[in-house]
Structures are given as structure tokens and as C-alpha cells.
C-alpha positions, -999 to +999 in steps of 0.1 A: +000+000+000+012+035-007+021+055+024-004+081+034+020+109+027+023+097-010-015+102-016-034+132-029-065+135-008-079+170-009-101+182-037-080+214-039-049+193-045-066+175-074-079+207-088-045+223-087-030+194-107-058+194-132-054+232-137-017+228-145-028+211-178+004+189-179-011+157-192-003+125-211-027+100-225-021+063-226-044+037-241-064+030-210-050+054-184-044+092-185-019+110-164-019+146-151+011+159-132+026+189-115+057+197-094+047+200-057+079+211-040+079+182-015+106+156-011+083+127-023+057+121-050+020+121-043-005+100-063-042+104-068-065+080-086-097+087-104-121+062-120-154+073-135-187+056-126-191+049-163-164+022-159-186+000-137-200-005-103-180+002-071-164-032-070-148-028-105-138+009-099-122+001-065-103-029-081-089-007-108-078+019-083-061-008-062-043-021-093-031+014-102-020+021-066-001-012-065+016-005-098+028+029-085+040+013-053+060-015-069+071+003-100+074+040-090+084+064-118+120+078-117+106+113-116+121+145-103+116+148-065+082+163-056+057+156-082+019+153-079+004+127-103-032+119-109-040+087-128-074+086-145-089+054-159-102+059-194-130+041-212-119+006-219-100+003-186-126-018-170-115-054-166-078-047-170-054-072-156-025-062-133+000-067-160-019-045-184-021-017-158+016-019-151+024-018-189+002+013-193+018+030-163+053+022-176+044+035-210+032+068-193+064+070-173+084+066-205+063+093-223+070+117-194+107+108-195+106+092-161+118+057-170+155+063-174+180+080-151+167+099-120+178+133-133+200+135-102+170+130-079+155+102-058+131+079-075+104+080-048+112+048-031+116+050+007+151+044+020+169+061-009 
């Protein structure tokens, strides 16, 4: 599970990231991001009701959270990231979610070197 400090919780935090308009679109997951000035990344997850009932939506959020925990992007320190499930994301497997996340990290330039910064894992 992601540590509580690594999660976006407030509506104002979500709105701030959305207003920044830095976004990338994957096949089944979109990503919005913004520098936050903190020493660690923060992640938020959004799944529309159109993608299914609560069980399916919560499962998809759990898969995205676990993908971020086990395969954190090598991003600059202090970045807020919101991952939004797109139509067609319902029923994704864990492997597909991780592939989409890694594709987004690569599009953002976060898959290679750390740019001289930490990669978000604790203990670094």
C-alpha cells in the first residue's frame, strides 16, 4: 500500500494538478502531473462511474496504486500525479495496468535516469 504521505487526498490538490494542464494520454490510463515542492511524489487516482460498479472501480484503483508502489516512476523529486482510468480500462489485468503505467512514465521521461534525484522509493 502507498504510504499516506504519498497520496493526494484534498479536492484542492486534485484541482491544482488538473489546472496545470500537464497531461499525457495512454491507451487506457491518462496522467496529469505537476511539481509539488515536496521531497516525495504524491499520487491520486480517479475512476469514473461509467467504468462499472463500485467493485470494479475500486479494483482498478487498487491495481493502479499497487503499480505505483511496486514500479514508481523515476521522476524528479516532488511531483503530484493523478492517474485517470479511461473508457476501456474496466477489466484490465494487473500486467496491463503496469504496462500502461510504464508507458506513461516513458512518455514523461521518467523511466531512465533519475535526473539526479530520488526515485520516490523510501530508503533512498
